[in-house]
N, C-alpha and C positions, 0 to 999 in steps of 0.2 A: 504494500500500500504506500502510495506517495504521501509524504508528510510535509514537504517543502517545495518551493518553486511552483511551477505551473501544475495545477491539480486537474484541470479540465482535460479529459482524455481526447476529446475531439480537436482541441487546439494543439495538444502534443502530437497527435497523429498528423495534422496538417504541417506543422513545423518540421517534423521528421522527414517529410517528402520534399522539402525545398532544398535545392542544390545551388551551386554557384551562379549568381546573377539572376536567379528566379525571384519573383516578386509576390508580395501579398499585400492586402489592404486591411487596415483597421478602420471600420466605417461607423458613421453615425446611424441612427435608426431609420433614416429616410433614403439611404443610398440605394440605387436601383439594383435589382437582381440581374445578373448577367447569365444568359443561358449557357450551360455547360461549365460554369465556374462554381466550385464548391463554396457554400456559405455555412460558416459555423455561427449560429445565432445565439448569442449569450445575453441578449437584451432582457431586462427584467421589468423595469418601469422607466418612464421618461427620466433620463439623466443617469441611470444606473445599469451597468457600469458605464463609465465615461471612457472616451478614447485614451485619455492620458493614463488611466488606471491600467488598461490593457496594454498600451504601449510600454509602460514601465515593466510589466510582468513579462511581456514577450522579449524585450531587449535584454532581460536577464538571462535568456536562454538562446538567443538568436544573434548570429554574427551578421552585422549590418553596417555598411558605411555610407549608404545613400538613401535618401528619402525624397518623396515628391509630395507636394501639397498644392492646393489651388491658390493662385495669387490673390483671389478674392478674399481669402481668409485675412490677409494683412490689411485689407481695406475696411472690413466690417467688425473685426474683433478689437477689444480693448487692449491697451498695452499690457495689462496684467495677464490676460489670457495668452497673449503672444509670448510673454516672458515665460509662462509656465510651459508652453510647448518647446521653446528654445532650451530651457533647462532639461526637459525630458530627452531631447535629442543629444545633448551633451556634445560630442565630437562628430556627430553624423552631419554630413553635408545635405542641406535641403535645396532641392531644385523647385522653383516656383513656376507653375504653368497655369494657363487659363483653365477654368473648371471643366469646360467641354473637352479639352485635351486630357485632363486628369481622368474623366469618365471613359475616354477612349482607351486609355492605358489599362483599364480594368478588364478588358477582354483577354489580356495576356497573363493575368495573375494566376497563381496556383490556387489561391483561395481568398475569401473575404471573411474577416471576423467582424460580425455585426454587433454593435453595442447599443445601448439605450441612449447614447449621447444626443444632445440637442444643440451642440455648438455648431453654428453655421460654418460650412466649409472646413470643418475640423477633421476631415478624412485624411488618412496618412497611408501612402504607398511606401513600403519598405523593400529595398533590394538587398538580397543576401550578398555577402562578400566572399 
């Protein structure tokens, strides 16, 4: 029985299948479903869990050096929320793209972890290193 780290077996299974340069998305509750892309839905209620909670847990077990986010995030979110995301990324380089381009990249991910987050444009695409 797992006692520490990621306890969710579906997330562990998803992460174990990701190889060098593969990608995954940690999404908010409203992110569209992409036909053929596995979705691990861990949403509970609005805001729980949030993308930052899942990002922190995933990064403790996932080798990543690149991320992608929608550039609209920087226009609509407060400095406090932006700082929280920056802190969570630590040394990971974030590439900012238009939201339509971000959604286009979702077709190529190994999977999506759907949260209950309500943060506008707070979706994160992670690339394994």
